[in-house]
FIGUVO-334543 format. One line per 8 residues: number of its first residue (from 1); their letters; for each residue x, y, z of N, C-alpha, C, O. Coordinates in steps of 0.001 Angstrom, whole numbers, padded with zeros to 6 digits. Example, Ala and Ser with C-alpha at 12.3 -4.5 7.8 and 13.67 -1.06 7.14 Angstrom:
2
1	as	013190:-005690:007800:012300:-004500:007800:013200:-003300:007800:014236:-003319:008465; 012850:-002250:007080:013670:-001060:007140:012900:000030:007870:013409:001138:008039 .
***
This chain:
110
1	mnawvllg	000710:-001341:-000057:000056:-000061:-000039:000806:001390:000005:001809:001500:000711; 000433:002253:-000577:001199:003582:-000702:001479:004220:000425:000537:004587:001129; 002628:004442:000764:002898:005060:002044:002107:006474:002691:001776:006785:003835; 001986:007159:001343:001052:008402:001989:-000402:007720:002337:-000926:008235:003324; -000953:006949:001889:-002220:006387:002358:-001879:005811:003604:-002511:006194:004588; -000887:004857:003755:-000599:004535:005356:-000479:005566:006267:-000939:005451:007402; 000120:006611:005870:000264:007631:006523:-001140:008449:007202:-001363:008858:008342; -001821:008468:006135:-003370:008963:006395:-004120:008170:007384:-004725:008682:008326 .
9	isvvmevv	-004071:007074:007175:-004598:005966:008050:-004147:006090:009374:-004905:006056:010343; -002672:006263:009451:-002162:006292:010695:-002716:007416:011681:-003027:007293:012866; -002754:008562:010854:-003112:009983:011379:-004782:009753:011968:-005007:010177:013102; -005786:009172:011294:-006872:008904:011704:-006764:008131:012696:-007225:008609:013733; -006267:006972:012789:-006420:006049:014033:-005526:006607:015213:-005511:006077:016324; -004837:007642:014899:-004240:008394:016123:-005220:009109:016853:-005306:009042:018079; -006279:010087:015825:-007007:010856:016487:-008149:009859:017359:-008504:010244:018473; -008673:008623:016818:-009376:007932:017265:-008911:007463:018682:-009579:007680:019693 .
17	attllkls	-007710:006800:018678:-006915:006127:019878:-006924:007525:020878:-007277:007372:022048; -006644:008494:020535:-006663:009672:021323:-007915:010125:022025:-007958:010457:023209; -008949:010108:021172:-010368:010344:021615:-010927:009204:022879:-011417:009443:023983; -010624:007903:022198:-010814:006985:023129:-010120:007213:024587:-010769:007232:025633; -008763:007378:024510:-008122:007710:025878:-008701:008847:026571:-008744:008763:027799; -009114:009804:026064:-009884:010913:026801:-011209:010383:027323:-011651:010824:028383; -011927:009369:026563:-013045:008710:027068:-012952:007778:028204:-013902:007340:028852; -011555:007496:028393:-011465:006275:029198:-011307:006855:030719:-011062:006136:031689 .
25	egfsrply	-011496:008349:030773:-011398:009048:031909:-010416:008378:033000:-010759:007795:034029; -009048:008617:032499:-008075:008021:033317:-007880:006678:033631:-007525:006216:034716; -008168:006015:032475:-008429:004514:032660:-009403:004002:033488:-009301:002818:033810; -010244:004597:033861:-011293:004247:034670:-012450:003602:033864:-013263:002868:034426; -012513:003873:032596:-013411:002906:031905:-012579:001998:030859:-012252:002372:029733; -012288:000717:031439:-011307:-000221:030844:-011538:-000387:029303:-010493:-000275:028663; -012656:-000626:028561:-013019:-000833:027493:-012324:000084:026563:-011528:-000288:025701; -012785:001675:026863:-012074:002685:026051:-010708:002661:026161:-010055:003032:025186 .
33	aicsmliy	-010072:002249:027285:-008603:002216:027624:-008058:001175:026752:-007286:001477:025842; -008383:000077:026955:-008043:-001030:025915:-008104:-001035:024630:-007198:-001527:023957; -009386:-000384:024001:-009372:-000146:022677:-008341:000887:022107:-007828:000727:021000; -008054:001990:022945:-007035:002889:022668:-005698:002519:022335:-005053:002968:021387; -005228:001466:023373:-003918:000906:023392:-003856:000111:022333:-002755:000013:021792; -004916:-000591:021815:-004682:-001645:020606:-004565:-000782:019346:-003792:-001048:018426; -005529:000450:019380:-005271:001015:018144:-003970:001731:017991:-003434:001846:016889; -003464:002209:019083:-002045:002735:019290:-000934:001741:018726:-000086:002145:017930 .
41	lvlfylls	-000980:000350:019199:-000250:-000716:018621:-000159:-000672:017308:000956:-000642:016786; -001469:-000659:016447:-001498:-000931:015242:-000988:000529:014387:-000286:000446:013379; -001293:001399:014757:-000847:002903:014153:000676:003071:014166:001266:003641:013249; 001329:002525:015305:002597:002829:015390:003257:001397:014489:004363:001490:013956; 002732:000571:014436:003203:-000397:013402:003071:000207:011853:003942:000105:010990; 001948:000774:011726:001797:001441:010120:002690:002394:010012:003361:002580:008997; 002772:003153:011187:003863:004634:011013:005315:003823:010882:006157:004535:010334; 005706:002773:011179:006982:002294:011156:007287:001756:009470:008406:001592:008984 .
49	ivfksipv	006256:001591:008925:006170:000999:007589:006321:002350:006731:007054:002352:005742; 005655:003436:007106:005909:004710:006435:007060:005180:006589:007494:005805:005622; 007915:005068:007758:009230:005598:007608:010161:005028:006857:011293:005508:006798; 009757:003768:006087:010490:003159:005066:010625:003874:003899:011644:003717:003225; 009688:004698:003524:009539:005380:002372:009397:006929:002461:009787:007654:001546; 008842:007394:003565:008828:008913:003847:009927:009225:004910:010137:008429:005825; 010506:010186:004804:011796:010667:005626:010988:010886:006954:009891:011428:006820; 011396:010529:008245:010880:010411:009571:010526:011846:009786:009381:012054:010187 .
57	giayaiws	011401:012990:009566:010957:014159:010042:009618:014615:009258:008703:015118:009910; 009508:014452:007947:008553:014868:007331:007198:013954:007807:006172:014511:008198; 007305:012778:007737:006167:012062:008056:005567:012250:009613:004368:012170:009883; 006427:012464:010393:006291:012861:011830:005506:014086:011794:004404:014143:012339; 006114:015235:011071:005379:016443:011044:004138:016454:010478:003292:017176:011005; 003855:015828:009546:002519:015661:009210:001620:015024:010177:000727:015647:010749; 001864:013768:010356:001225:012736:011583:000639:013747:012590:-000537:014085:012723; 001973:014240:013418:001850:015008:014673:000616:015978:014362:-000505:015936:014870 .
65	glgivlis	001262:017139:013098:000346:018287:012870:-001233:018238:012617:-002180:018943:012965; -001050:016884:011720:-002667:016564:011444:-003317:016310:012623:-004299:016986:012931; -002895:015405:013346:-003158:014742:014539:-003852:015817:015444:-004990:015836:015911; -002754:016760:015554:-003328:018098:016616:-004555:018830:015923:-005502:019194:016621; -004547:018976:015005:-005624:019922:014382:-007025:019019:014576:-008005:019459:015177; -006971:017951:014092:-008272:017007:013891:-008705:016601:015444:-009905:016478:015689; -007742:016398:016467:-008315:016137:017719:-008773:017564:018360:-009683:017506:019187; -008255:018764:018068:-008805:019887:018467:-009903:020135:017987:-010749:020600:018750 .
73	ligyffla	-010192:019946:016808:-011705:020013:016192:-012428:018965:016769:-013592:019291:017002; -012119:017734:017103:-013180:016832:017961:-013408:017276:019357:-014507:017356:019905; -012279:017549:019862:-012686:018446:021178:-013359:019417:021232:-014080:019441:022229; -013464:020480:020398:-014269:021506:020142:-015493:020999:019941:-016277:021256:020855; -015958:020315:018981:-017349:019935:018377:-018027:018803:019001:-019226:018578:018836; -017093:017954:019862:-017606:016644:020415:-017703:016634:021949:-018639:016156:022589; -016693:017179:022410:-016218:017136:023967:-016479:018647:024406:-015960:019009:025462; -017164:019463:023752:-017269:020748:024594:-016201:021267:025071:-016221:021668:026235 .
81	qkldmpal	-015102:021372:024341:-013802:022135:024882:-013718:023391:023718:-013873:023396:022497; -013420:024367:024644:-013276:025798:023881:-011755:025972:023196:-010713:025553:023700; -011861:026572:022135:-010572:027051:021526:-010575:028627:021538:-011519:029265:021072; -009634:029126:022014:-009484:030761:022147:-008625:031097:020901:-008165:030294:020090; -008505:032401:020912:-007952:032859:019823:-006291:032484:019541:-005869:032531:018386; -005559:032182:020458:-004186:031953:020563:-004060:030319:019924:-003243:029883:019113; -005157:029641:020600:-005243:028290:019952:-005639:028068:018455:-005212:027198:017695; -006508:029006:018217:-006773:029012:016680:-005706:029595:015710:-005534:029237:014545 .
89	igialiia	-005041:030524:016364:-003612:030802:015421:-002918:029839:015716:-002637:029228:014685; -002444:029333:016692:-001417:027856:016806:-001941:027017:015588:-001198:026786:014634; -003432:026494:015646:-003663:025460:014690:-003466:026019:013391:-002903:025312:012556; -003843:027192:013076:-003540:027655:011408:-001948:027666:011537:-001522:026917:010658; -001114:028098:012123:000130:028002:011988:000631:026454:011646:001459:026208:010769; 000052:025540:012405:000388:024010:012034:000068:023479:010715:000707:022721:009985; -001262:024145:010546:-001712:023856:008927:-001005:024397:008023:-000846:023816:006949; -000465:025562:008264:000399:026180:007100:001852:025602:007259:002561:025685:006256 .
97	gvvvinlf	002355:025067:008310:003444:024171:008378:003276:023028:007375:004043:022817:006436; 002271:022370:007656:001981:020992:006962:001985:021165:005452:002426:020328:004665; 001379:022495:005085:001255:022875:003425:002440:023168:003076:002834:022682:002016; 003198:023891:003720:004609:024394:003340:005575:023203:002978:006301:023123:001987; 005407:022223:004085:006093:020945:003765:005748:020064:002486:006565:019499:001760; 004643:020068:002389:003986:019505:001302:004184:020054:000046:004095:019244:-000877; 004444:021281:-000268:004115:021880:-001544:005735:022374:-001576:006142:022402:-002737; 006612:022715:-000723:007766:023342:-001107:009181:022652:-000567:010298:023099:-000831 .
105	sktash	008914:021489:000232:010168:020777:000584:010588:020022:-000397:009719:019532:-001119; 011764:019780:-000633:012431:018928:-001499:012346:017370:-000806:012082:016332:-001413; 012599:017494:000410:012681:016210:001240:011358:015735:001346:011372:014505:001353; 010396:016129:001418:009010:015611:001285:008727:014654:000141:007998:013665:000213; 009457:015115:-001021:009271:014288:-002231:010367:012942:-002510:010423:012141:-003442; 011111:013077:-001388:012414:011987:-001535:012028:010498:-001384:012891:009624:-001472 .
***
């Protein structure tokens, strides 16, 4: 499977796992905690495959950046967490960074 597709899948899995970790309420809800850990296990395996084709710095920047943006949106829309102006500016800068890496970095196309 294409490394970029695997990277996208691992981003989505990371967001799901992190959401489940939040819902586990400090591991007091074991089913959420166990599901979260299992998803993390699979997504890190996928990420290790991605690192064979995409430079680690680029892949990790995209993975973590998109994960931050998506989990912030989930927190806002589904977990009643507020985002103030500095948070929104920071998220915009993260998005800008991912775009710059993908459009202009020669490393990303390596």
